[in-house]
N, C-alpha and C positions, 0 to 999 in steps of 0.2 A: 167105842173110841179105839184106836189103833196106834201102834207105836209111831208110825209114818206122819199120821196126823200131829201127835206131840212134838215130834221132831220137827216138822214144817213149821208149826205154830212159833216155835222157840227159835228158830232158824231167820224167820220173817220178822219176829217182833222182840226177840230178846235183845239183852238179859230180861228173863222173867223171873219174879220171886215163884215160890211153891204157891205161896195163896193167890198169885195172880193166875196161875195156870189152873188151879183148883176151881176158881170162879168162872174162868172162860170156859173150861170142861164140864161145870156143873158136878164135880165128883168130890167127894171127900181127899184131903192131902193124902192121907195114908194109902190110899187106892192108887195114886200115882206114883208114890215111891219105888215101887217094883218096876214100873215102866222107866222111870226116869235112871235107874240105877241098871238097868239093861241096856238102855242108851249111851250111858257112861262107859259100862263096861266094854260097848262096840266102837266107842271112840266117837261117836256121833256128837254128843254134848259134852259140855264140861260143868260141874258144879264148881261155881265161884267160892272161893273161900272168905271173900271180903262182903258181909252183909250190907245192903243199901242202906243209907241213912234217911229218915223221914222227918227229923228234927229232933229226935232225942227224948220223945217223951217216954219211952221206956215200957209203954204198956203194949206192945205188939209182942207175939210170941217169937222168939228168935227162931224157932223151927220153920215157921211160916215164911221167913226173910229169907229163907235159903235162896239163892239165885242159880239160875242155869243159863247157859248161853251156846249157841250153836258153835260148831268149830271155825266157822269164818266170823263170828262175832267176837 
């Protein structure tokens, strides 16, 4: 997996949560963090401050619910 694949997937399908990205690429969320951080630093994607709501059961890990969007999204 390379940065351009991650960026393209977010641009095409975003906003996406860290959990969704992890599942799509088949890697641990921690493994994506460095790549996402680099894309943010380059201005290619944005970390959304507001976390999506799935109904309020509060059983989800907030870390995994962090969302990312492309610069056009």
